[in-house]
py3Dmol code that shows the C-alpha trace and the ligand (Angstrom):
import py3Dmol

protein = """\
ATOM      1  CA  MET A   1     -24.578 -13.795  25.913  1.00  0.00           C
ATOM      2  CA  ARG A   2     -21.753 -13.538  23.401  1.00  0.00           C
ATOM      3  CA  PHE A   3     -20.036 -10.360  22.404  1.00  0.00           C
ATOM      4  CA  SER A   4     -18.307  -9.584  19.176  1.00  0.00           C
ATOM      5  CA  PHE A   5     -16.066  -6.805  17.936  1.00  0.00           C
ATOM      6  CA  GLU A   6     -17.844  -6.489  14.645  1.00  0.00           C
ATOM      7  CA  VAL A   7     -19.373  -3.273  13.856  1.00  0.00           C
ATOM      8  CA  THR A   8     -22.367  -2.637  11.569  1.00  0.00           C
ATOM      9  CA  MET A   9     -20.597  -0.268   9.488  1.00  0.00           C
ATOM     10  CA  ASN A  10     -18.991  -1.342   6.284  1.00  0.00           C
ATOM     11  CA  LYS A  11     -15.227  -1.091   6.584  1.00  0.00           C
ATOM     12  CA  PRO A  12     -14.419   1.521   3.647  1.00  0.00           C
ATOM     13  CA  ILE A  13     -12.420   0.229   0.666  1.00  0.00           C
ATOM     14  CA  VAL A  14      -8.858   0.189   0.882  1.00  0.00           C
ATOM     15  CA  ALA A  15      -6.917   2.174  -1.841  1.00  0.00           C
ATOM     16  CA  GLU A  16      -5.072   0.269  -4.546  1.00  0.00           C
ATOM     17  CA  GLY A  17      -2.421   1.297  -6.783  1.00  0.00           C
ATOM     18  CA  GLY A  18      -2.642   1.626 -10.414  1.00  0.00           C
ATOM     19  CA  ALA A  19      -4.969   3.626 -12.426  1.00  0.00           C
ATOM     20  CA  MET A  20      -6.257   5.616  -9.607  1.00  0.00           C
ATOM     21  CA  PRO A  21      -4.982   8.976  -9.449  1.00  0.00           C
ATOM     22  CA  THR A  22      -2.984   9.658  -6.318  1.00  0.00           C
ATOM     23  CA  ASP A  23      -5.312  12.298  -4.802  1.00  0.00           C
ATOM     24  CA  LEU A  24      -7.833   9.483  -4.590  1.00  0.00           C
ATOM     25  CA  GLU A  25      -5.518   6.930  -3.219  1.00  0.00           C
ATOM     26  CA  LEU A  26      -4.686   9.150  -0.566  1.00  0.00           C
ATOM     27  CA  LEU A  27      -8.461  10.052   0.161  1.00  0.00           C
ATOM     28  CA  LEU A  28      -9.051   6.518   0.382  1.00  0.00           C
ATOM     29  CA  LYS A  29      -6.400   5.894   2.717  1.00  0.00           C
ATOM     30  CA  LEU A  30      -7.505   8.922   4.918  1.00  0.00           C
ATOM     31  CA  GLN A  31     -11.030   7.311   4.837  1.00  0.00           C
ATOM     32  CA  VAL A  32      -9.652   4.038   6.370  1.00  0.00           C
ATOM     33  CA  ILE A  33      -7.986   6.103   9.074  1.00  0.00           C
ATOM     34  CA  ASP A  34     -10.867   8.300   9.825  1.00  0.00           C
ATOM     35  CA  TYR A  35     -13.192   5.082   9.961  1.00  0.00           C
ATOM     36  CA  ASP A  36     -10.472   3.531  12.277  1.00  0.00           C
ATOM     37  CA  LEU A  37     -10.407   6.695  14.486  1.00  0.00           C
ATOM     38  CA  GLY A  38     -14.231   6.623  14.662  1.00  0.00           C
ATOM     39  CA  GLU A  39     -14.390   2.938  15.702  1.00  0.00           C
ATOM     40  CA  LEU A  40     -11.704   3.770  18.299  1.00  0.00           C
ATOM     41  CA  GLU A  41     -13.589   6.779  19.594  1.00  0.00           C
ATOM     42  CA  ARG A  42     -16.761   4.507  19.734  1.00  0.00           C
ATOM     43  CA  SER A  43     -14.882   1.614  21.438  1.00  0.00           C
ATOM     44  CA  LYS A  44     -14.323   4.000  24.627  1.00  0.00           C
ATOM     45  CA  GLU A  45     -17.985   3.532  25.190  1.00  0.00           C
ATOM     46  CA  TYR A  46     -18.697  -0.010  24.146  1.00  0.00           C
ATOM     47  CA  LEU A  47     -15.581  -1.650  25.598  1.00  0.00           C
ATOM     48  CA  PRO A  48     -16.523  -0.877  29.196  1.00  0.00           C
ATOM     49  CA  ASP A  49     -20.214  -1.883  28.376  1.00  0.00           C
ATOM     50  CA  MET A  50     -18.878  -5.109  27.398  1.00  0.00           C
ATOM     51  CA  MET A  51     -16.613  -5.532  30.284  1.00  0.00           C
ATOM     52  CA  ASP A  52     -19.876  -4.790  32.620  1.00  0.00           C
ATOM     53  CA  ASN A  53     -21.582  -7.295  30.825  1.00  0.00           C
ATOM     54  CA  LEU A  54     -18.987 -10.025  31.259  1.00  0.00           C
ATOM     55  CA  ARG A  55     -18.710  -9.113  34.947  1.00  0.00           C
ATOM     56  CA  THR A  56     -22.565  -9.361  35.296  1.00  0.00           C
ATOM     57  CA  GLU A  57     -22.438 -12.629  33.774  1.00  0.00           C
ATOM     58  CA  ILE A  58     -20.235 -14.076  36.355  1.00  0.00           C
ATOM     59  CA  GLU A  59     -22.279 -12.498  39.107  1.00  0.00           C
ATOM     60  CA  GLU A  60     -25.402 -14.008  37.862  1.00  0.00           C
ATOM     61  CA  ALA A  61     -23.948 -17.393  37.637  1.00  0.00           C
ATOM     62  CA  LYS A  62     -22.644 -17.084  41.130  1.00  0.00           C
ATOM     63  CA  SER A  63     -25.947 -16.018  42.678  1.00  0.00           C
ATOM     64  CA  ARG A  64     -27.915 -18.724  40.924  1.00  0.00           C
ATOM     65  CA  LEU A  65     -25.560 -21.065  42.427  1.00  0.00           C
ATOM     66  CA  GLU A  66     -26.199 -19.408  45.855  1.00  0.00           C
ATOM     67  CA  ALA A  67     -29.786 -19.654  45.276  1.00  0.00           C
ATOM     68  CA  TYR A  68     -29.591 -23.453  44.725  1.00  0.00           C
ATOM     69  CA  LYS A  69     -27.418 -23.997  47.642  1.00  0.00           C
ATOM     70  CA  THR A  70     -29.861 -21.980  49.899  1.00  0.00           C
ATOM     71  CA  GLU A  71     -32.816 -24.018  48.641  1.00  0.00           C
ATOM     72  CA  PHE A  72     -30.870 -27.267  49.009  1.00  0.00           C
ATOM     73  CA  ASP A  73     -30.279 -26.414  52.756  1.00  0.00           C
ATOM     74  CA  GLU A  74     -33.974 -25.395  53.286  1.00  0.00           C
ATOM     75  CA  LYS A  75     -35.233 -28.548  51.744  1.00  0.00           C
ATOM     76  CA  LYS A  76     -32.614 -30.578  54.003  1.00  0.00           C
ATOM     77  CA  VAL A  77     -34.228 -29.091  57.094  1.00  0.00           C
ATOM     78  CA  ALA A  78     -37.686 -29.563  55.749  1.00  0.00           C
ATOM     79  CA  ALA A  79     -37.030 -33.154  55.278  1.00  0.00           C
ATOM     80  CA  LYS A  80     -35.456 -33.725  58.552  1.00  0.00           C
ATOM     81  CA  ASN A  81     -38.670 -31.883  60.254  1.00  0.00           C
ATOM     82  CA  LEU A  82     -41.007 -34.126  58.078  1.00  0.00           C
ATOM     83  CA  GLU A  83     -39.212 -37.412  59.114  1.00  0.00           C
ATOM     84  CA  LEU A  84     -39.628 -36.194  62.921  1.00  0.00           C
ATOM     85  CA  GLU A  85     -43.183 -35.463  62.494  1.00  0.00           C
ATOM     86  CA  ILE A  86     -43.847 -38.774  60.846  1.00  0.00           C
ATOM     87  CA  ALA A  87     -41.923 -40.638  63.609  1.00  0.00           C
ATOM     88  CA  SER A  88     -44.049 -38.815  66.293  1.00  0.00           C
ATOM     89  CA  LYS A  89     -47.170 -39.419  64.320  1.00  0.00           C
ATOM     90  CA  GLU A  90     -46.446 -43.224  64.151  1.00  0.00           C
ATOM     91  CA  ALA A  91     -45.833 -43.340  67.971  1.00  0.00           C
ATOM     92  CA  GLU A  92     -49.170 -41.630  68.376  1.00  0.00           C
ATOM     93  CA  LEU A  93     -50.804 -44.202  65.924  1.00  0.00           C
ATOM     94  CA  GLN A  94     -49.258 -46.895  67.957  1.00  0.00           C
ATOM     95  CA  LYS A  95     -50.643 -45.423  71.313  1.00  0.00           C
ATOM     96  CA  TYR A  96     -54.120 -45.422  69.600  1.00  0.00           C
ATOM     97  CA  GLN A  97     -53.638 -48.993  68.425  1.00  0.00           C
ATOM     98  CA  GLN A  98     -52.886 -50.101  72.073  1.00  0.00           C
ATOM     99  CA  GLN A  99     -56.026 -48.311  73.291  1.00  0.00           C
ATOM    100  CA  MET A 100     -58.150 -50.542  70.870  1.00  0.00           C
ATOM    101  CA  MET A 101     -57.508 -53.612  73.128  1.00  0.00           C
ATOM    102  CA  SER A 102     -59.242 -51.942  76.176  1.00  0.00           C
ATOM    103  CA  ILE A 103     -62.283 -50.516  74.314  1.00  0.00           C
ATOM    104  CA  LYS A 104     -65.678 -50.897  76.249  1.00  0.00           C
ATOM    105  CA  THR A 105     -68.528 -49.418  74.084  1.00  0.00           C
ATOM    106  CA  ASN A 106     -69.077 -49.051  70.597  1.00  0.00           C
ATOM    107  CA  LYS A 107     -69.241 -45.095  70.813  1.00  0.00           C
ATOM    108  CA  GLU A 108     -65.531 -45.282  72.106  1.00  0.00           C
ATOM    109  CA  TYR A 109     -64.567 -47.776  69.223  1.00  0.00           C
ATOM    110  CA  ASP A 110     -66.113 -45.664  66.583  1.00  0.00           C
ATOM    111  CA  ALA A 111     -64.313 -42.538  68.061  1.00  0.00           C
ATOM    112  CA  LEU A 112     -61.007 -44.059  68.285  1.00  0.00           C
ATOM    113  CA  VAL A 113     -61.269 -45.566  64.658  1.00  0.00           C
ATOM    114  CA  ALA A 114     -61.973 -42.082  63.494  1.00  0.00           C
ATOM    115  CA  GLN A 115     -58.774 -40.888  65.255  1.00  0.00           C
ATOM    116  CA  ILE A 116     -56.660 -43.607  63.881  1.00  0.00           C
ATOM    117  CA  ASP A 117     -57.991 -43.035  60.235  1.00  0.00           C
ATOM    118  CA  ALA A 118     -57.247 -39.492  60.606  1.00  0.00           C
ATOM    119  CA  ILE A 119     -53.699 -39.885  61.802  1.00  0.00           C
ATOM    120  CA  LYS A 120     -53.047 -42.559  59.143  1.00  0.00           C
ATOM    121  CA  GLN A 121     -54.004 -39.855  56.504  1.00  0.00           C
ATOM    122  CA  ASP A 122     -51.810 -37.416  58.274  1.00  0.00           C
ATOM    123  CA  ILE A 123     -48.836 -39.679  57.945  1.00  0.00           C
ATOM    124  CA  SER A 124     -49.509 -40.341  54.495  1.00  0.00           C
ATOM    125  CA  SER A 125     -49.559 -36.987  53.360  1.00  0.00           C
ATOM    126  CA  HIS A 126     -46.476 -36.295  55.225  1.00  0.00           C
ATOM    127  CA  GLU A 127     -44.977 -39.186  53.479  1.00  0.00           C
ATOM    128  CA  THR A 128     -45.775 -37.661  50.114  1.00  0.00           C
ATOM    129  CA  GLU A 129     -44.406 -34.427  51.083  1.00  0.00           C
ATOM    130  CA  LEU A 130     -41.148 -35.967  52.360  1.00  0.00           C
ATOM    131  CA  LEU A 131     -40.807 -37.849  49.042  1.00  0.00           C
ATOM    132  CA  ASN A 132     -41.135 -34.788  47.073  1.00  0.00           C
ATOM    133  CA  THR A 133     -38.731 -33.051  49.296  1.00  0.00           C
ATOM    134  CA  GLU A 134     -36.248 -35.852  48.655  1.00  0.00           C
ATOM    135  CA  GLU A 135     -36.638 -35.647  44.944  1.00  0.00           C
ATOM    136  CA  ARG A 136     -36.184 -32.023  44.891  1.00  0.00           C
ATOM    137  CA  ILE A 137     -32.991 -32.668  47.039  1.00  0.00           C
ATOM    138  CA  SER A 138     -31.456 -34.836  44.350  1.00  0.00           C
ATOM    139  CA  GLU A 139     -32.569 -32.599  41.603  1.00  0.00           C
ATOM    140  CA  LEU A 140     -30.811 -29.711  43.407  1.00  0.00           C
ATOM    141  CA  GLU A 141     -27.608 -32.039  43.857  1.00  0.00           C
ATOM    142  CA  LYS A 142     -27.541 -32.212  40.050  1.00  0.00           C
ATOM    143  CA  GLU A 143     -28.250 -28.389  39.659  1.00  0.00           C
ATOM    144  CA  ILE A 144     -25.606 -27.360  41.968  1.00  0.00           C
ATOM    145  CA  ALA A 145     -23.038 -29.557  40.295  1.00  0.00           C
ATOM    146  CA  GLU A 146     -23.880 -28.036  36.876  1.00  0.00           C
ATOM    147  CA  GLN A 147     -24.007 -24.714  38.133  1.00  0.00           C
ATOM    148  CA  GLU A 148     -20.720 -24.994  39.824  1.00  0.00           C
ATOM    149  CA  GLU A 149     -19.291 -25.958  36.341  1.00  0.00           C
ATOM    150  CA  LYS A 150     -21.081 -23.018  34.788  1.00  0.00           C
ATOM    151  CA  VAL A 151     -19.417 -20.396  37.191  1.00  0.00           C
ATOM    152  CA  ARG A 152     -16.027 -22.131  36.942  1.00  0.00           C
ATOM    153  CA  LYS A 153     -16.386 -21.695  33.127  1.00  0.00           C
ATOM    154  CA  ALA A 154     -17.861 -18.165  33.259  1.00  0.00           C
ATOM    155  CA  VAL A 155     -14.907 -17.140  35.558  1.00  0.00           C
ATOM    156  CA  GLU A 156     -12.298 -18.755  33.249  1.00  0.00           C
ATOM    157  CA  VAL A 157     -13.584 -17.454  30.000  1.00  0.00           C
ATOM    158  CA  ASN A 158     -14.865 -14.009  31.073  1.00  0.00           C
ATOM    159  CA  THR A 159     -11.794 -13.205  33.082  1.00  0.00           C
ATOM    160  CA  LYS A 160      -9.524 -14.033  29.834  1.00  0.00           C
ATOM    161  CA  GLN A 161     -11.942 -11.806  27.896  1.00  0.00           C
ATOM    162  CA  LEU A 162     -11.930  -8.925  30.684  1.00  0.00           C
ATOM    163  CA  GLU A 163      -8.133  -8.812  30.358  1.00  0.00           C
ATOM    164  CA  ILE A 164      -8.301  -8.509  26.560  1.00  0.00           C
ATOM    165  CA  LEU A 165     -10.687  -5.797  26.659  1.00  0.00           C
ATOM    166  CA  GLN A 166      -8.872  -4.005  29.459  1.00  0.00           C
ATOM    167  CA  ASN A 167      -5.704  -4.094  27.375  1.00  0.00           C
ATOM    168  CA  LYS A 168      -7.586  -2.656  24.342  1.00  0.00           C
ATOM    169  CA  ILE A 169      -9.030   0.064  26.357  1.00  0.00           C
ATOM    170  CA  ASP A 170      -5.447   0.808  27.942  1.00  0.00           C
ATOM    171  CA  SER A 171      -4.026   0.960  24.418  1.00  0.00           C
ATOM    172  CA  ILE A 172      -6.734   3.196  22.638  1.00  0.00           C
ATOM    173  CA  GLY A 173      -4.931   6.301  23.526  1.00  0.00           C
ATOM    174  CA  ASP A 174      -1.604   5.112  21.803  1.00  0.00           C
ATOM    175  CA  THR A 175      -3.458   3.580  18.883  1.00  0.00           C
ATOM    176  CA  MET A 176      -5.403   6.857  18.192  1.00  0.00           C
ATOM    177  CA  ALA A 177      -2.219   8.953  18.484  1.00  0.00           C
ATOM    178  CA  ALA A 178      -0.473   6.542  15.895  1.00  0.00           C
ATOM    179  CA  LYS A 179      -3.405   7.121  13.669  1.00  0.00           C
ATOM    180  CA  GLU A 180      -3.689  10.621  14.043  1.00  0.00           C
ATOM    181  CA  SER A 181       0.004  11.145  13.186  1.00  0.00           C
ATOM    182  CA  GLU A 182      -0.535   8.993  10.141  1.00  0.00           C
ATOM    183  CA  ARG A 183      -3.569  10.835   9.188  1.00  0.00           C
ATOM    184  CA  ASP A 184      -1.335  14.086   9.414  1.00  0.00           C
ATOM    185  CA  LYS A 185       1.181  12.898   7.043  1.00  0.00           C
ATOM    186  CA  ILE A 186      -1.289  11.677   4.258  1.00  0.00           C
ATOM    187  CA  SER A 187      -3.456  14.896   4.774  1.00  0.00           C
ATOM    188  CA  THR A 188      -0.615  17.222   3.856  1.00  0.00           C
ATOM    189  CA  GLN A 189      -0.051  15.345   0.630  1.00  0.00           C
ATOM    190  CA  ILE A 190      -3.582  16.236  -0.591  1.00  0.00           C
ATOM    191  CA  PRO A 191      -4.195  19.366  -2.269  1.00  0.00           C
ATOM    192  CA  ARG A 192      -6.008  21.648   0.162  1.00  0.00           C
ATOM    193  CA  SER A 193      -9.343  22.073  -1.977  1.00  0.00           C
ATOM    194  CA  THR A 194      -9.741  18.223  -2.488  1.00  0.00           C
ATOM    195  CA  ARG A 195      -9.090  17.922   1.402  1.00  0.00           C
ATOM    196  CA  SER A 196     -11.807  20.547   2.258  1.00  0.00           C
ATOM    197  CA  VAL A 197     -14.372  18.701  -0.179  1.00  0.00           C
ATOM    198  CA  TYR A 198     -13.628  15.471   1.694  1.00  0.00           C
ATOM    199  CA  GLU A 199     -13.853  17.081   5.148  1.00  0.00           C
ATOM    200  CA  ARG A 200     -17.066  18.902   4.343  1.00  0.00           C
ATOM    201  CA  VAL A 201     -18.617  15.727   2.968  1.00  0.00           C
ATOM    202  CA  ARG A 202     -17.335  13.613   5.968  1.00  0.00           C
ATOM    203  CA  LYS A 203     -18.532  15.838   8.628  1.00  0.00           C
ATOM    204  CA  GLY A 204     -22.077  16.576   6.877  1.00  0.00           C
ATOM    205  CA  LYS A 205     -22.789  13.159   5.845  1.00  0.00           C
ATOM    206  CA  GLY A 206     -21.052  11.245   8.653  1.00  0.00           C
ATOM    207  CA  GLY A 207     -18.849   8.358   7.738  1.00  0.00           C
ATOM    208  CA  THR A 208     -17.979   7.327   4.098  1.00  0.00           C
ATOM    209  CA  ALA A 209     -17.213  10.474   1.973  1.00  0.00           C
ATOM    210  CA  VAL A 210     -15.431   8.716  -0.957  1.00  0.00           C
ATOM    211  CA  VAL A 211     -17.771   6.053  -2.617  1.00  0.00           C
ATOM    212  CA  MET A 212     -17.336   3.951  -5.775  1.00  0.00           C
ATOM    213  CA  VAL A 213     -19.535   3.992  -8.997  1.00  0.00           C
ATOM    214  CA  LYS A 214     -21.788   1.147  -8.622  1.00  0.00           C
ATOM    215  CA  LYS A 215     -24.080   0.113 -11.524  1.00  0.00           C
ATOM    216  CA  ARG A 216     -23.386   3.653 -13.191  1.00  0.00           C
ATOM    217  CA  ALA A 217     -24.684   5.322 -10.003  1.00  0.00           C
ATOM    218  CA  CYS A 218     -23.403   6.946  -6.791  1.00  0.00           C
ATOM    219  CA  GLY A 219     -22.368   4.001  -4.703  1.00  0.00           C
ATOM    220  CA  SER A 220     -24.022   5.619  -1.490  1.00  0.00           C
ATOM    221  CA  CYS A 221     -27.124   7.442  -2.436  1.00  0.00           C
ATOM    222  CA  HIS A 222     -27.584   5.497  -5.851  1.00  0.00           C
ATOM    223  CA  LYS A 223     -28.466   8.648  -7.883  1.00  0.00           C
ATOM    224  CA  ALA A 224     -27.866   7.545 -11.441  1.00  0.00           C
ATOM    225  CA  LEU A 225     -24.840   9.335 -13.199  1.00  0.00           C
ATOM    226  CA  THR A 226     -24.856  10.282 -17.189  1.00  0.00           C
ATOM    227  CA  PRO A 227     -22.823   8.279 -19.225  1.00  0.00           C
ATOM    228  CA  ARG A 228     -20.617  11.370 -19.733  1.00  0.00           C
ATOM    229  CA  LYS A 229     -20.072  11.837 -16.171  1.00  0.00           C
ATOM    230  CA  VAL A 230     -19.319   8.078 -15.782  1.00  0.00           C
ATOM    231  CA  GLN A 231     -16.561   8.644 -18.486  1.00  0.00           C
ATOM    232  CA  GLU A 232     -15.288  11.438 -16.817  1.00  0.00           C
ATOM    233  CA  ILE A 233     -14.864   9.731 -13.497  1.00  0.00           C
ATOM    234  CA  LYS A 234     -13.326   6.811 -15.292  1.00  0.00           C
ATOM    235  CA  LYS A 235     -10.688   9.013 -16.681  1.00  0.00           C
ATOM    236  CA  GLY A 236      -9.720   9.848 -13.154  1.00  0.00           C
ATOM    237  CA  ASP A 237      -7.884  12.907 -13.666  1.00  0.00           C
ATOM    238  CA  ARG A 238      -9.900  14.916 -11.351  1.00  0.00           C
ATOM    239  CA  ILE A 239     -12.197  14.786  -8.349  1.00  0.00           C
ATOM    240  CA  HIS A 240     -15.969  14.298  -9.051  1.00  0.00           C
ATOM    241  CA  THR A 241     -18.739  14.673  -6.731  1.00  0.00           C
ATOM    242  CA  CYS A 242     -22.308  13.168  -6.709  1.00  0.00           C
ATOM    243  CA  GLU A 243     -24.831  16.090  -7.366  1.00  0.00           C
ATOM    244  CA  ASN A 244     -27.267  14.574  -5.054  1.00  0.00           C
ATOM    245  CA  CYS A 245     -25.378  13.737  -1.972  1.00  0.00           C
ATOM    246  CA  GLY A 246     -21.957  15.327  -2.560  1.00  0.00           C
ATOM    247  CA  ARG A 247     -19.841  12.372  -2.072  1.00  0.00           C
ATOM    248  CA  LEU A 248     -16.482  12.139  -4.102  1.00  0.00           C
ATOM    249  CA  LEU A 249     -16.907   9.440  -6.621  1.00  0.00           C
ATOM    250  CA  PHE A 250     -14.219   7.178  -7.841  1.00  0.00           C
ATOM    251  CA  TRP A 251     -14.414   4.425 -10.559  1.00  0.00           C
ATOM    252  CA  ARG A 252     -12.903   1.147 -10.077  1.00  0.00           C
ATOM    253  CA  GLU A 253     -13.233  -1.814 -12.553  1.00  0.00           C
ATOM    254  CA  ASP A 254     -15.393  -4.305 -10.893  1.00  0.00           C
ATOM    255  CA  GLU A 255     -18.700  -6.504 -11.512  1.00  0.00           C
ATOM    256  CA  SER A 256     -20.765  -4.057  -9.566  1.00  0.00           C
ATOM    257  CA  ASN A 257     -20.398  -1.080 -11.869  1.00  0.00           C
TER     258      ASN A 257
END
"""
ligand_1 = """\
1
ZN
Zn -24.652 10.388 -4.099
"""
view = py3Dmol.view(width=600, height=400)
view.addModel(protein, "pdb")
view.setStyle({"model": 0}, {"cartoon": {"style": "trace"}})
view.addModel(ligand_1, "xyz")
view.setStyle({"model": 1}, {"stick": {}})
view.zoomTo()
view.show()
């Protein structure tokens, strides 16, 4: 599992100097700060989740390694037991083969042959089982070595990530405070009426309140604008809002408008 800091929301457009009226420039700056503040707020939840996932990843790698080691030990014991059993069956077989020398009757002979056949079959099936067990043991040796490497990597990589995330969490408070004071500074420079439109739309619609005209329509809800309205927005001497979604509209020369 890999984690990224990317978010699905589009980063708002950063204000540019030039033709845009100051109020809009300031609103766009405010919007970027609000976006960042929102992200920081969200990160209070998703950063600890990411940390949990990184820790789980390490734990899972370790417990998989433990499982392989346990199975390895079990198979070793099983192989040892099979070897002992085969040895004892072979001793038994030898004893029967000795008895063959002193057989008196056909009936005795038939019975002994049946016993010998049975024990040979028994030995053969034990040997097959031993072979399978030994194969699994050598597979497990490989798996254990590979898993040890996985654990080592997970610990190394995830520990670094955890440190980075912990630092991020620790600094959220300070970063937010800095953004808030920057926000206050910008906010006071915007006329109250404009600011209240911005705040109302932002709270009502969530997220982006100031949007660019795209294809002669609102860049958010895509409601078409009259040519006259586009001309007025282009002039940029006052704030215009979309009659459909209420967002504040601005014009920027761009191939998309
Ligand atoms: Zn709209």
